[in-house]
N, C-alpha and C positions, 0 to 999 in steps of 0.2 A: 680745861682744855689747854694743852701746852704744845699743840701741833701734831699730836699723834692721831687725830681724827676721831676721837671718841664721840664728839657731838654728832658727826655724820652717822655713826653706828647707832647712837641712841635714837636719832630720828628714824632710822630704819626699823628699830625694834618697836617703837611706838606705832609707826605706820603699819607694821605687820599685825600688831595686836588689834588695831582698829580697821583692818582690811582696807587701807587706803594707800596713797603714795607719799613718799618722804617729803615732797614739796609742800604737803598740807600740814606738816608738823613745824612748829616754831619753837626753837630753843631760846630760852630767856636767860641771860647772864645775870647772876646776882652778885652783890657785894660780899666779899669774904668776911667783912667786918660784921655782917648781919647773919651769915649762914652758920650752921653748926660746923665744928671742927672736923676735918677729914685728914687722913694720913697722906693723901696725894693721889693723883691720877696717872702716875708714871706707868710705863710699860703697858700692859693690857688691863691694869687694875680698873681703870675707868669703865671699860666695857663690861668686865666681869661683875664688879660690885654694883655700879650704878645701873647696869643693864638688868640685873636680877631685881633690884629694887624698883626699877621702872616697870618691869613686867607685873610685879605685884600691885603697883600703883594703877596701872592700866586696868587690871582686873577689878580693882576696887571702884574705879571710875565707871567702868562698863556696868557694874552691878547697879550703881546709882542711876545711870542713864536708862537701863532697862526697867528699873522700878518706876521711874518717872514716865517713860513711854508706855508702860503697862496701864497706867491710870488713864492716859489719853486714848490709847488704841483699844482698850478693853480686851487685852490679850495677856495671858500669864507671862510674867517676865522670863521664865525659863524657855519660852518659845521664841524669844526675840534674838536677833543678831544684828550686827552693824556692818556697814559697807559704804565707803566713800561719803562719809558725813551723813548717813541716814540710818534709821533703825527700821528693820523689816521683820515680817512674820516668816519664820522658817518654813511653815506649811504653805504660805502664799507669798512668795517674794515680791510680788507686785504690790502688796499692801505695805506701804512704807511711809515714813514721815522724816523730814530733815531734822537735824539737831536743833535748828532754830525754832521749831515748833515745841520744843521742850520748855522754852522759857516764855515768861510773860513779855509784854511789850517793853517793859522796863529792863529786860535782860536778866531776870532772876527767876529762880524756881520757888514757888510758894512753899514756905516752911523750911526751906533749905538755903536759899541764897545762891551762891555759886556751887557748881558741881566740881568737886576737887578730889582726885584720888590720892591716896597716901600709901606709900610702900617703904618698908624697911627691910634690909637684907644684911645678914651677917653670915659669912661663910663658915663651915665647920672648921674646928681647930685642926691644924696640921699635925703631923707626927714625923719623928725621925728616930730610927733605931739607934740607941746609944752606942752599941758595939760596932756597927758598920757605918754609921753616918748616913745610911740610905733611907729614903722615904719621900714624903711629899710635904715639906714644911709650909708651903704657901700654895693656896689653891690656884692662884692666877699667874704663877710662874710656869714657864714651859722649858723643855730641854731642847738643846740644839748642838750642832757641831759646825766647825768652820775650818776650811782648808785654804791655805794661801801659798801660791808659788812666787818665790822671790827671785829677782835677778840682781846679782852683785857684780859690780866692776871691781875686779881684784886689784887693779892698779890704783884707783882713786877712792875705793870704798863706797862709791855711790850705790845706793840701793833703789830698786824699782819694783813695785808690786806688779807682777805680770798677770796673774789671775787670782780670783777669789771666788769661792763658792761656799754656800752654807745650806744646811738642812735643819729644819726645826719641826718639832712635834707641836703644832699649833692647836690641835683639837679642832673644834668646829670653827671654820673661818666665816665670819659674817660679812666681811667686805674684802674680797681678794686684792683689789687695787691698793687699798689702804694698808693691808697686811704686808704686801710686798714692799711698799714704800717704807714702812716702819722697820722691817728687817734690813733693808738696804741702808737705812740711816743708822741703825745700830751697828752694822758692820763698819761703816765709815767712822763712827765714833771709836770703835775698838782699834781700828787702824791708826787713828789719830793719837790715841793714848799710848799705843805701843811704839809708834815710829816718829811722831812729830812733836807732840805736845810736851812741854816741860817748862816749869817756872824756874828761872835762873836768877840767882842772887850773887851779888859781888862780895868782895871780902868784908865790906862794911854791913852786910846783911840787907842791902837795898835791892828790891826787885828791879831787874834791868830789862825785862820784857813784859811790861804791864799792859800793852795794847796788842790788837790783832796785827799791827804792822810787824811786830817782833815775835809775838807768840804764835807759833806756826800750827796751823790746823790743815787737814787734808782738803784739797779741792777735788772737783770732779775728775781731774786728770790723774789724781793719786788714788782713785778708788774704782779700779776696773772690777766689774762684777759679771760673772757668768750666770746664765739662766739656770 
């Protein structure tokens, strides 16, 4: 998680898979020194890659939960469903047990220990047409376009961004508020790279704007956005 909100979306996905609310889902942060290597969670990759793996893990965990509940409730596992931390009979929704009843008093399942779902996801290999350069090289990238209206003071050379608007092919949006914020942030970053940000070196090769006091980035006043 680098600020793009993927943990919120992952909590949404898990909550939907278990028919509960996101506040019931706890995201646990692990030490990257102990976790497997990953390419990064930039852009929407965290939602796409981790989200698909999470769905597979949730399905695996639900299978274990239903198998355990089947032993206790004496109902075939394929007839069970989950909702708000309970397992219930699809044919008789009033016949239910809470998750806590799946465990012994010591907090473990006989013969299993913890119930833990496992999921691994690798997206299909992308493709690009050699002659045209067109295609879909990466599954989690999306296409978009941006229009900016500039105001230029012809006497002083001062530039001001008057309006900015963007359109993106986002696919299925899981969290509209986070998506809008991510796109607005990306536009501001683009404006910064194009208009403000520059590493400046003197004749001796020394960087003379090494801090945010001198390395200029756009502020809210420099990033007007239209709906």
